[in-house]
C-alpha positions in Angstrom: 23.4 -15.4 -32.0 23.5 -12.6 -29.6 27.0 -9.8 -29.4 27.6 -7.4 -27.6 25.3 -4.3 -27.9 22.1 -7.3 -28.1 19.9 -6.8 -25.2 20.6 -10.5 -24.1 24.1 -10.4 -23.8 24.5 -7.0 -21.7 21.9 -9.0 -19.0 23.7 -12.2 -19.6 27.3 -10.3 -18.8 25.4 -7.7 -16.0 24.3 -11.0 -14.8 27.5 -13.5 -15.1 29.1 -10.0 -13.4 27.1 -10.0 -10.4 27.1 -13.5 -8.7 28.9 -13.1 -6.1 26.6 -10.6 -4.9 22.9 -11.1 -3.1 21.4 -9.3 -5.7 18.1 -9.1 -4.8 15.4 -9.8 -7.4 14.1 -6.1 -7.6 17.9 -4.7 -8.9 17.1 -8.9 -11.3 13.4 -7.7 -13.0 15.3 -4.1 -12.5 18.7 -5.1 -15.3 15.3 -7.7 -17.1 13.0 -5.0 -17.7 15.9 -2.1 -18.6 17.6 -5.1 -21.4 13.6 -5.5 -22.7 12.5 -1.9 -23.5 15.9 -1.7 -25.9 14.5 -4.4 -27.3 11.8 -3.4 -27.7 12.4 0.3 -28.8 15.3 -1.6 -30.8 18.5 0.2 -29.0 21.6 -1.5 -28.4 23.1 -1.3 -24.6 26.8 -2.3 -23.4 25.9 -1.1 -19.4 22.5 -2.0 -17.3 22.0 0.1 -14.5 19.4 -1.8 -12.8 18.1 1.1 -9.8 17.1 3.1 -12.7 13.1 2.9 -12.3 13.1 3.3 -16.4 12.6 0.0 -17.4 9.3 -0.1 -14.9 8.2 3.2 -16.0 7.9 2.3 -19.9 6.6 -1.2 -19.2 3.4 1.4 -17.0 3.2 3.2 -20.2 3.1 1.1 -22.8 0.3 -0.7 -20.7 -1.4 3.1 -20.3 -1.5 3.9 -24.3 -3.2 -0.1 -25.0 -5.2 1.3 -22.2 -4.9 -2.1 -20.0 -6.8 -2.1 -17.0 -5.7 -2.8 -13.6 -3.3 -0.6 -14.5 -1.3 1.5 -12.2 -1.3 5.4 -12.9 0.4 9.0 -13.7 -0.2 9.5 -9.5 1.8 6.4 -9.2 4.0 5.5 -11.7 5.1 9.0 -13.7 6.1 8.2 -17.0 9.0 8.3 -19.1 11.2 11.8 -19.6 
């Protein structure tokens, strides 16, 4: 069961609130990545801000740490923080 504060719950609530709007796939992807980041870190979240690029930066930073090939370098996607 998911509850308030869980990233999947926050994503579901955000998506339900955006039904009346035309959401770009980029905003949806950033919202999903933000929730994935919070889930991986074990954080609880109550609201989603898909305009921030921290989700993509977080995933790219993890890929660099794991030395996964074809990951954009820090000159293309700066690290988080």
